matplotlib code that plots the C-alpha trace (Angstrom):
import matplotlib.pyplot as plt

x = [-57.2, -57.0, -56.2, -52.5, -52.1, -48.8, -47.6, -48.8, -45.9, -46.7, -43.5, -44.1, -47.0, -45.1, -44.9, -46.5, -46.5, -47.1, -49.3, -52.5, -55.5, -56.5, -58.7, -61.3, -64.8, -65.7, -64.4, -66.3, -65.1, -67.6, -66.7, -69.0, -68.6, -67.0, -67.8, -66.5, -63.9, -63.8, -63.5, -65.4, -63.6, -64.7, -62.4, -62.1, -60.7, -58.2, -57.3, -53.6, -53.0, -55.6, -52.8, -51.7, -55.4, -54.6, -56.0, -53.2, -52.0, -52.9, -54.7, -53.7, -57.0, -58.5, -61.7, -63.3, -62.8, -61.0, -58.5, -54.9, -54.6, -55.6, -54.2, -56.5, -55.8, -57.7, -59.7, -62.2, -61.9, -65.0, -65.3, -68.8, -71.1, -69.6, -66.3, -65.2, -63.2, -65.0, -62.5, -63.2, -60.5, -60.6, -58.0, -55.2, -56.4, -57.9, -54.8, -54.5, -56.9, -53.8, -52.1, -51.8, -51.8, -49.2, -50.0, -52.6, -51.9, -53.9, -53.8, -54.7, -55.5, -56.2, -52.6, -50.8, -52.3, -51.8, -47.8, -47.8, -49.0, -47.1, -44.3, -44.3, -42.7, -45.2, -42.4, -40.8, -39.0, -41.2, -41.1, -44.9, -45.9, -46.1, -45.9, -49.6, -49.2, -52.2, -52.8, -55.7, -57.0, -58.5, -57.9, -59.4, -58.1, -60.5, -59.0, -58.7, -57.6, -56.4, -56.8, -54.7, -56.0, -56.7, -55.8, -54.9, -58.2, -60.8, -59.9, -60.4, -63.9, -67.3, -67.4, -67.5, -64.3, -62.9, -61.1, -64.4, -66.5, -64.2, -63.1, -65.3, -64.8, -64.7, -62.0, -60.5, -57.9, -54.7, -52.3, -51.0, -52.2, -54.9, -56.7, -59.3, -61.0, -64.0, -65.6, -65.1, -66.3, -67.6, -70.8, -71.4, -74.5, -75.5, -79.2, -80.6, -84.5, -86.9, -87.4, -83.9, -81.7, -83.1, -84.0, -85.2, -86.3, -87.1, -88.3, -88.3, -88.3, -86.7, -87.7, -85.2, -87.0, -85.8, -88.1, -85.5, -81.7, -79.1, -76.3, -73.5, -69.8, -67.6, -64.1, -62.7, -65.8, -68.0, -70.4, -73.1, -76.1, -78.2, -81.7, -84.0, -83.7, -87.0, -86.1, -89.7, -90.0, -93.7, -92.8, -93.3, -90.7, -87.4, -84.2, -80.7, -77.5, -74.9, -70.7, -70.0, -67.1, -64.6, -65.9, -65.5, -61.8, -64.0, -66.9, -69.7, -72.7, -76.2, -76.7, -73.9, -74.7, -78.1, -76.7, -74.8, -78.0, -80.0, -76.6, -76.7, -80.9, -79.9, -77.7, -80.9, -82.9, -86.7, -87.2, -84.4, -85.7, -83.6, -83.9, -81.9, -82.3, -80.9, -79.4, -79.4, -76.5, -75.5, -71.6, -69.5, -66.6, -67.4, -69.3, -67.8, -68.0, -68.9, -69.5, -73.4, -75.7, -79.7, -82.3, -85.6, -88.3, -91.3, -88.9, -85.3, -83.0, -79.4, -78.3, -74.5, -73.3, -72.7, -72.0, -70.5, -70.0, -66.7, -66.9, -63.0, -63.0, -65.2, -64.1, -67.5, -70.2, -72.4, -74.0, -74.2, -75.9, -77.0, -78.6, -78.2, -77.3, -80.5, -80.1, -80.9, -80.7, -76.9, -76.5, -78.6, -76.3, -73.6, -74.2, -74.7, -71.3, -69.7]
y = [-57.4, -61.3, -61.0, -61.6, -64.1, -63.2, -64.2, -62.6, -60.3, -58.1, -57.3, -58.6, -56.2, -55.1, -58.0, -61.0, -62.6, -66.8, -65.9, -64.8, -66.2, -67.0, -69.2, -68.0, -68.3, -64.6, -61.7, -58.7, -55.9, -54.3, -50.4, -48.5, -44.9, -44.6, -48.1, -51.5, -52.4, -56.2, -58.7, -61.8, -64.7, -68.2, -70.2, -74.2, -76.4, -78.0, -74.7, -73.6, -71.7, -72.8, -73.8, -70.4, -68.8, -69.2, -67.1, -64.1, -63.9, -61.1, -60.8, -57.9, -56.8, -53.8, -52.4, -49.7, -48.4, -45.2, -47.0, -49.1, -52.4, -52.5, -55.7, -57.4, -59.6, -63.4, -63.1, -66.3, -69.7, -71.8, -74.8, -74.9, -77.2, -77.1, -77.9, -74.7, -72.5, -69.1, -66.6, -63.3, -60.8, -57.0, -54.3, -54.2, -50.9, -53.4, -54.4, -51.1, -53.2, -54.5, -50.9, -50.3, -46.6, -45.8, -43.8, -41.3, -38.3, -34.8, -32.2, -29.2, -29.5, -32.5, -31.3, -32.0, -35.4, -36.7, -35.8, -37.1, -40.8, -40.2, -39.7, -43.3, -46.0, -48.9, -51.9, -52.1, -55.7, -56.9, -56.5, -57.6, -54.2, -51.8, -47.8, -46.6, -42.6, -40.5, -37.6, -35.0, -32.2, -29.6, -28.3, -28.1, -26.9, -29.0, -30.7, -34.5, -36.6, -40.3, -42.3, -45.3, -48.9, -48.1, -50.0, -47.5, -48.2, -47.8, -44.0, -43.6, -44.2, -46.0, -44.5, -41.1, -39.4, -40.8, -38.5, -38.6, -37.5, -34.4, -33.4, -35.2, -36.1, -39.5, -41.7, -43.3, -45.9, -46.1, -49.5, -48.4, -44.4, -43.0, -39.9, -37.7, -35.8, -33.1, -35.3, -37.9, -38.0, -35.4, -33.4, -35.6, -34.4, -37.9, -38.2, -41.5, -41.5, -44.0, -45.2, -44.8, -45.9, -46.5, -50.3, -50.1, -47.1, -47.2, -44.4, -44.2, -42.1, -42.5, -41.2, -39.2, -36.0, -34.8, -31.8, -30.9, -30.3, -30.1, -28.4, -29.4, -28.6, -31.7, -31.0, -33.1, -33.7, -30.5, -31.0, -27.9, -27.7, -26.2, -25.4, -27.5, -26.0, -26.6, -27.5, -26.2, -29.4, -30.5, -34.1, -36.6, -35.7, -37.0, -35.0, -35.5, -34.4, -32.3, -31.7, -28.5, -29.0, -28.2, -25.2, -22.8, -23.2, -22.6, -22.7, -21.2, -19.9, -20.7, -18.6, -19.6, -23.1, -22.5, -20.7, -24.3, -25.6, -23.5, -23.6, -27.6, -27.3, -26.1, -29.3, -31.4, -32.9, -33.5, -34.1, -36.6, -39.4, -42.4, -42.9, -45.6, -46.6, -49.6, -47.9, -50.3, -49.0, -45.5, -45.5, -47.6, -45.8, -42.0, -42.9, -43.8, -44.0, -40.8, -39.1, -37.5, -37.5, -36.2, -38.7, -37.7, -39.4, -37.9, -35.1, -34.1, -34.4, -35.0, -38.2, -39.8, -43.2, -44.8, -48.6, -50.4, -54.0, -53.7, -57.3, -57.4, -60.5, -58.5, -55.0, -53.2, -52.6, -55.3, -52.8, -48.7, -47.9, -44.5, -42.4, -41.8, -44.1, -45.1, -42.9, -43.7, -42.4, -43.1, -41.1, -38.2, -38.0, -38.1, -35.5, -33.3, -33.9, -33.1]
z = [74.0, 76.3, 79.8, 81.0, 84.5, 86.6, 89.8, 93.2, 93.8, 91.3, 90.0, 86.8, 85.1, 82.2, 80.8, 79.7, 82.9, 82.8, 79.4, 77.7, 79.2, 75.3, 76.1, 78.8, 78.0, 79.6, 81.4, 83.0, 84.7, 86.9, 88.7, 90.5, 90.6, 94.2, 94.4, 94.2, 91.2, 90.3, 88.0, 87.0, 84.6, 83.3, 82.4, 81.3, 84.3, 81.5, 80.1, 79.0, 81.9, 85.0, 87.1, 87.7, 88.5, 92.0, 94.8, 95.4, 92.2, 89.6, 86.0, 84.2, 82.2, 80.1, 82.2, 79.9, 76.7, 78.2, 80.7, 80.4, 81.6, 85.3, 87.6, 90.1, 92.4, 92.8, 95.7, 95.2, 92.7, 92.5, 90.3, 88.1, 86.9, 83.4, 84.8, 84.2, 86.5, 88.3, 89.1, 91.6, 91.8, 92.7, 91.4, 93.2, 95.3, 97.7, 99.0, 100.8, 103.2, 104.5, 105.0, 108.3, 109.5, 111.3, 115.2, 114.9, 112.4, 111.8, 108.8, 107.5, 104.2, 101.1, 99.7, 103.5, 103.9, 100.3, 101.1, 104.3, 102.0, 99.4, 101.6, 103.3, 102.1, 102.7, 101.1, 104.6, 104.3, 102.2, 98.3, 98.1, 99.5, 96.5, 97.5, 95.9, 95.2, 95.9, 93.7, 93.3, 90.8, 93.3, 96.8, 100.4, 103.9, 105.6, 109.2, 108.6, 111.5, 110.7, 113.8, 115.0, 114.6, 110.6, 107.6, 104.6, 102.4, 105.5, 105.3, 101.5, 102.3, 103.0, 107.2, 108.7, 108.7, 106.1, 102.5, 101.0, 103.9, 104.4, 101.5, 98.9, 95.1, 93.4, 93.4, 89.7, 89.9, 87.8, 88.8, 91.9, 91.4, 93.5, 92.0, 94.0, 91.6, 92.2, 89.1, 87.3, 83.9, 81.4, 79.9, 76.5, 76.1, 74.6, 74.5, 75.3, 74.6, 74.1, 70.5, 69.7, 72.5, 75.3, 76.6, 80.1, 82.3, 86.3, 88.6, 92.3, 95.2, 97.8, 101.5, 103.1, 104.4, 107.4, 109.5, 112.2, 112.7, 115.7, 115.3, 118.1, 119.2, 121.2, 122.5, 124.9, 127.6, 126.7, 124.3, 123.4, 121.0, 118.9, 119.5, 117.0, 113.9, 111.7, 107.6, 106.7, 105.2, 105.3, 106.5, 109.8, 112.8, 111.9, 113.3, 112.2, 114.2, 112.3, 114.0, 113.8, 115.6, 112.9, 112.5, 115.8, 117.7, 120.7, 122.0, 120.3, 121.0, 120.6, 117.7, 115.8, 115.9, 115.1, 111.9, 111.5, 111.7, 108.7, 106.6, 106.4, 105.9, 102.2, 101.3, 101.9, 98.9, 99.8, 96.9, 95.8, 93.3, 91.9, 88.0, 86.6, 82.8, 80.7, 77.3, 73.8, 72.1, 72.9, 71.2, 73.9, 72.6, 73.9, 77.7, 80.7, 84.3, 85.6, 82.2, 82.1, 79.6, 79.0, 79.0, 77.1, 79.0, 80.9, 80.6, 79.6, 82.5, 83.0, 84.3, 84.9, 84.1, 88.0, 87.2, 84.0, 83.1, 80.3, 78.4, 78.3, 75.5, 73.1, 73.6, 74.7, 77.7, 78.8, 81.1, 81.7, 84.3, 84.3, 87.2, 90.6, 93.3, 95.8, 98.9, 102.8, 105.9, 106.2, 103.4, 104.7, 107.5, 105.4, 103.0, 106.0, 107.8, 104.0]

ax = plt.figure().add_subplot(projection="3d")
ax.plot(x, y, z, "-o")
ax.set_aspect("equal")
plt.show()
């Protein structure tokens, strides 16, 4: 299925737009779990629709075997040595980086937050802004504060206090619809094994051990701390803070904060490892982003698809990356906050 090119308004996405890019050389869509969602196209400089490949315009393309065509807004164009055009585009959800948050808002649950966002009209006086809609397949009563001077996309994830940090889950996008799911994909039961469909295997242990946790409660100009609670891990001295302010409406005792710190210790994983495998052929029509498979190498363990690269012209995956994202200290601290 060939991609199609459309003008920057996005008002013609249900049509062929300017036409199909039937003479494009390559067309690859890359998506990561709770990460980037991008498109890269190589097109002849003298191609039939080359004049419409301009920054801001939109390319509609199928990004995987189990998704419909999605809009990608062109962000950059380069000319290659072979006199071809390299086109780089981001999924339309990146447009939310320009949708400002009007005032400071607080909500007591995920449902209340999405009701608020879905009730806003983003178009204003401009036909170029679209109404993104938010949906979730789980409930949460966690408290959420959305301060001023932020954009809508910045509060979807990637920073402390974002929707992902407060509620967890995994984002999935379908045109202008944003779905926060408890989990993307499913348990497929498919086995990946050496000599059958395993082409490459990489194993890495990341250093993320923590020796102590300190919980704190802060309100207005008052802040109180727990004791320095040991995790019991045999590792060099390294302490992280845990914000327990949301757990108590009034100032807690030291014993209560100690209990909050102790509860977070169970969330730490001192033996976290990064295991990435590159599969050979595992059935492109049944595995997608977020799905889990069984890897049989050294031992049998379950892992998930965390990154896909889809060849839209051939209608198959070029890359299915399995494993876990590499952890760092920032990830460890964010896991404590969650």
